[in-house]
N, C-alpha and C positions, 0 to 999 in steps of 0.2 A: 510424770508420764502424760499421755494424752487425755484430755478431759473430753468425755463422751458428750455429745449434744443432748440437751435436756430430753428432747422427744424421744431420742434413741434409748436412753435409760428408762424412760417410761414405757416404751414399747416392749422392751426386754423383760421388764418386771411385771407388767400387767396384761399384755396381750397373750392371754393364755386360754381364754374361753369365749364363747359366742357372747356372754354376758359382758365381759370387759371390753371386747372388740366392739361392741355396739353401743354401750351406754356410758363408758368410763370417760369423764371429762377431767381436764386438769387445769387448776386454778393457781395462778401466781400471785403470791402475797408479797408486796412491797411495803416496808416500813422506812419512813425517812425521819432521821433525827432533826428537830427544829433548831438544835442548838449549832451542831457542826455540819449537817447536810449529809452525814453518812446514810447509806442506804443498804439495807439487807433485803434478801429475797428467800422465799421458800415455796415449795410446791406442795399442793394438797390434791388429793384425788376424790371424786364424788361420782356416784351413780345418779344422783339427782340434785338439782339446786333447789334449797328451800328459800322462798322468797317471801319475806314479811310484806304486809300490806301497809304502805306509808299512810301517815295521817295527812290531813289537809295542810297543816303547817309545813311538814316535810316536803310536800308537792309544791307548795309555794316557793320554798327555798331553792329547790332543784330547778324550777322554772326561771328563777332569778339569776340562775348561773352559780349559786352557792353550792358547790359539790360536797361539803362537809355534811355529815348526818345532823339533821335538825332535831331538836329535842321534841317531844310530844307537845301538841298544842293544848292538851287538857289534862288536869289532874284530878278529874272527877271521879276516877277509880281510887284515889288514895284517901282513906278515911283519916288521915292525919292532917290533912291540908287545913291551913288556918284560914278559912273562909267565912267564919261566923255561923256556920249551920250546925244544927243539932245532929247527933248521931242518926236519928231517924230520918232527918232530911237529907243527910248525905246518902243514906241507903236508898231513900226514894229516888234521888238524882241518879244514882248508880243504876238502879233497876230500870229507869227510863232510858238511860244511855244504852244498857245492854239490850233492852227490848227493841230499840231503834236499830241496833247493829244486827241483831238475829233477823229482824224483818226487812233488812236492807233499807231502812229509812233514815240513815244517818246523814242525809243531805249532800253526799258527794259520790261519785263513782270513779273508777280507776280504769286504766288501760295496763296491759302487760308491761309495756314500756316504762311506766311509772315504777313499777316493782323492780324492774331490772336497773333502772338508773339509781334507785335508792340503794339496791344490793352493792353495786359497783361504785358508788359514791365513796369519797374519802372519809374516814372516821378519825377524829382526834383523840389521841391517847394522853390524858392529862389527870392530874391528881393521883388517886389510887390506881389509875390505869397506866401511869407512866411506864415508858419503854427503857429497858436497860441498853444503852448504847455501847457497843464494843469499843468504839474509838474514844468516846468520852470517858468510858469506865465508870459510869454512873447512870442513875435514872434520869431521863430527860422527857420532856414533852415531845410528842411525835405524831406523824400522821400514817394511817394504815389504809391500804386499798387493795382491793382484789381485781384481777383481769383474767381473761381466758387464755391459756397458754396452749391448750389443745381442744378442738371442737370434735366431739363424738359423732357417730353417725346418727344416733338417736339422742335428742336433748329432752330430759324429762324435767318439767318444772313442778315443784310442790309449792301450792299456795297455802300459807299458814294461816288458816282460818279459825284455829282454835287458840284463844288468848287467855293467859292468866290474869285474874283480878284480885283485889284485896278484900273481897267480900266472903272470904272462906268462913267467917264465923256464922253466916247464915246459910252455909252450905252450898255457896256459889263461888268456888274457887276459880272457876274458868267460864269462858263463854265462847259461842261461835260467832264469828265475824261473817256476815252474809252481804258484805259490800259488793255492789255490782262491779264486775270487772269485764272489760273487753279485751279480745285477743285476735290476732289476725289468723284467718284460715290459710292464707298463702303469704310467701315473702317476708317472714321475720327475718330481720337482717341483724346478725350478731356482731359484725364488723366493728361497731363503736366500742364494744367491750373486749376486744383483743388486747393482748399484752403489747405495750408499746415501749420499746427499749429507749434508753436514755442515750442519745447520740454522743454526749460528752464522755460517756464510758466505754464506748465500742472499741476504741483502739486500746485501752488500758485494762479492761476487765474482761477476763475470759468467760466468766458466767453471763455476763451481759451480752457478749458476742454469741454464745451458745443460745441463749434465749432468742436472740434476733434471728439467727440461722433456722430456728424452729418455728418461726411465725407462720401461722396457717393462712395469713391473708392472701398470699400469692399462690399457694399450692393446693388449696381446696375451697369449696364453696363455703361462703358465710350465710347463705340463704336456706331457711328451713320452711317447711310447710307442715301444717297440722294434720295428724292422722288419727288422734285418739284423744279423748276427754273423758276423765272420771269424775262424776258429779256426786256429792254427798247430799242426800235429802234427809233433813231431820235436825236434831238439836245436839247439845253437847253430850247428853245421857244416852243417846241412841239415835239410830237413823239407818239408812239405806243407801247402797252405792249402785249407780247405774252408769254404764259405759256407753259412749258414742264412739264408733270406730269406723275408719275407712278401709275398705277392701282394696288391697294394692293391685289386684287382677283387673277388676272391673271399675275401679275408681268410685265406687258407690259407697255411701254411708249407711250404717246400721245401727240399731239401739239395742244393747244387751241388758236386759233386766232379769237376772236370775236365769230361768230356762226359756224366758220369752224373748224372742228376737223379732225385730220389725225394721223394714226398709225405711230410710229417711230420705225424703225428696231433697234435692240440694238446696231448695228454698227454705227447708226446715232445719238445716244444720245450724245451731246457734253459735254466734260469734261473741255473744255477750251473756253472761250469766252470774247469779249470785250464789250458785251452788258448785261451780267448777272447782275441783280440788286438785287434780292432776291434769297436766297438759303434756302431751308427747309430740314432739316435732321431729321429722325425719329430714336429714340433710339432703338438699337436691344433688342428684347424682347423675353420672352418664348412664346410658342404656346398658352399657357393659356391667358398671357396678350394680346396677339394678338387677340385671339377669344373674349376677353372681350371688346377690342377697337371696333371691328366690332359690337358687340351688342350696344355699345354706339352710334356708327355712325348711325346704324338702328334706334335707339330710337329717336335720334335727328333729323335726316336728312330725313328719309323716308316720314314722313308726309309732310314736305315741298316739297320734290320732286313730290309727289302725287298732291299737289295743283297746282305746276308749270305745271304738265302734264295736268290737268283738265283745267286750264286757256288756254293752247295752243290748246286743243280740242275745246273750245268755239269759239277761234279766226277763226278756220277752218270753 
């Protein structure tokens, strides 16, 4: 029978609510056997992308053009490393490293593109992580990489600022990473991370042809503009969340801190932060699409806002 294009399958399955219509992204995972070259693909759905914060060594490797995931440049958090240090010395070193991370004093900063390049870089599957190749009928070394098969109206990035450590014996099983990260307020381009079909398979592979037909590069914008940031202030054992959000009607920014709201001048909207935890980007759209989105917001949210206002009036 006819094979439905990937994006049509996705739309039929997930386009059922304002949440999935707005936030659902689709990732294509491609695994390539290093022995025979066999390629397998699968699709995964996400409401947000969780981005690890790459180490200095990973950034260096990515900038060199080495797209494979680099190993961490430090084993300071491993109490079993054979470095000649005593347990107390290792603990002290670990505490110093953790303190620097929490205070944003670890000697380097990141940009959002560093995190994206690390996420979408190729990962080697070797040793215990070997991949079972359907063509070879055995486990083989392979490479695995993700790419974007469908871009949502709103892309949410979750920055993984909470890391596990090996110092749980001292009650310190995790730490907050306060590395400074910069992110664009306008013009984030996700085109470099879109799914790229293999030209050699387009004539012989229906799935590859369907993936190609669903490419969003030519049918929708790949540019996104920031409209909200959620910041976490505090440490691993407690803290507080503050949001900076842009009003889509008047294009002005506001800070939301519990019941306190204040206007943010354009010059005060941060594009670099050691506290940014969630980043929300809206796809650039035509005026008609924007108008349609406002209609949807009014349809879903206006009744809820009216109920909130009525409840507040009764309390008074």
